[in-house]
Residue, then its C-alpha position, 0 to 999 in steps of 0.5 A: m500499500d505504501k509502495r502504491h502510494s509513494l508511486f502515486d506521489s511520484i506521478i503527481f509530483i513529476a506532472f507538477v513538474l513538466s507542467i511548471i516547465l511547459s509553461t516556462s517554455l511557453n512564456a520563455k523566447i531564446v534570442t541571440s543579440k549584440g551590443i557595442s561601446d566604445i572603449i573607454e581607456g583605463k575602465k575595462a569594466k564599464t565599457r563591458s558593462i555598457a556592451l553587455n547592457s546594449a545586447k540586452r537592450a537589443a534582445v529587448e527589441q528583437v522581442a517586443g519592437a514590433f509589439i511596442q509600435s502596435r501599442s503605442s501612438v505614433n507621436d510617443f513611438v520614439f519616446a515610449q520605445d527608448k524608456i521601455y528598451s532601457s528599463s526592460s533590459g535590466n530585467i534579462s537575468s538569464y543570459t549566455i555570453l556567447s563572444e566578447g572582444i574588440n571587433d573590426f572596428g575597434a569597438y568593444e562587442v559582446e554577443i549573448e544568449a538571452d533567455v527572455d520571459v515573453q509574458e513578464l516582458l509584455d506586462g511591463i511594457k503596458e505598465i510603462l505605456k498606461v503610466n506615461g499615457w503612451s497607449r496608441k488610442p482606438r480608431i473611431t468610426l462615427e454613425i451620425s443621423s438627425n431628422d434635420g440635414t444641417v444639424a447632421n452635417t454639424l455634428i459630423s465636423m464638430f465630432t470629427t475634430k473633437l476626436n482628431q484632436n484628442g488623439f483618436e483616428v476617425f475612420d469611415h466604412s470604405k477603410k481596410v481596417q474596420t474595428g474599434f468602436l463605433l460612435s452611434v449619434k442620434a439628434n433630434f433639432i425642434t424648432n417651436q414658434s409662438d407669438y407674444q405681444g405680437i412678436t414672434i418667438s422662435s425656440n429651439s431644442l437639440s437633444i442628442v442620444a449617443d452610444v459607443k459599441r464595438t464594431d465586432d458584436g455590436q456591444v454597447i460599452a458607453s451611453t449618453s444623452f443631453e439636451k439643451s435649448k435656446a431662443s432664436s430666430n437665427k437657425a444657423k447660428i443657434v445650430q452651430q451653438l447648440a452643436t458645439q455644446l453638446t459635442s463637448r458635453t457628450w465627448s466628456s462624458l464618453k472619453t473616459k469610458i473608452l478609454n477605461y474599456w480599451q486599456n482592460e480589454q487590449y490585453v485580454a486573450r481572444s480568439i481571432y481568426l486569420d486568412l492568408e490568401n495565395i499561399n501556394s502549399y499546405q507546406k508553406a503555410q505550416t512554415f507561416s504559421r511557425s513563423l507567426k509564433q516566433s515574430i508575434s510577441g503577443l501571440l499565445d497559440v496558433e493552429l493552422i485549421k484549414y488549407e484549400n485552394q491557395k488559402g490559409i486559415f489560422l486560429l489565433k489565441y491572441k492578447g490584444w484587438p484584431e488591429q493591433l494584431h494587424e500592426e504587430v505583423f506589418s511592424g516585425p519581419l512578416k511582412s517582408e519575409f512573406q510579401l504580405e499586403l492587407v485585405s480586410v481587418n474586421s470583428n475578430h477577422v484578418t484577412l492577409r494576401i502574399n503578392 
């Protein structure tokens, strides 16, 4: 009985150890990188330290360069990149020095093989982007309707300006990338006239109901409504005034809700289908699958689920939104390696084509 109990305990222990090893291997990535430093006379240790830190920084760039570009805003990318590489390189503690010494150009060079914990690295990057306000904002598609054409056109112009001023990209339905959020605004403009002691008084009222929806499933993530009235007989002037006030109030109410939802959801693992057109063999589709897993830091798993008529269909488990997957693919080596072209991004579906 004791022997069987001991054997059972051993099996449980081995399974536990294997699960830890497997989990670690899935989160780890081995990369080779080089770093250099100008030789500082009389300070060999400092010279070597600078070159080693440069090599660690290069390792971080290999693993997460495309990820950083896909997550940071265009205006802040250079600052974010430098800050993240500098901060994250200190977290690479597991590495092997493959070679070091003075290279052909007279600089001190260190080559390392680094074992990078990808998920730990990405969590650190996420925090740096969030704290510094460098995260890329979501795309917004506007859908504005009104019982008055002048009001609709005025609101479209004002909301577009307001979004752009706040760093949001505004897209229409003709774009290849149809993801992010839909801002649906329904406006109602009413003018009532009344006579008072022989004077005609015009009372104008503008009401707005706004919903922010996910473009993939139509889920409403934020809503608000406002109404404003003012007396005036000059319609053009009053429409401008009321629209300005309600646009500002509506956006102030929705902005934080949109950003909070976007931030919380952009690192959640989700299933995304990736279609690759014009791929000429099943073997090449398998090669693409392996390259995808190696190149995309936010990718947890990839499976080639179907291949026919020179088209591969892949099921991905990815930490991020579909548009971020697209950005990460096109920011890294995959684009040039496979001569990729974007066909479309919508819902939980990304379609690419090989040229």
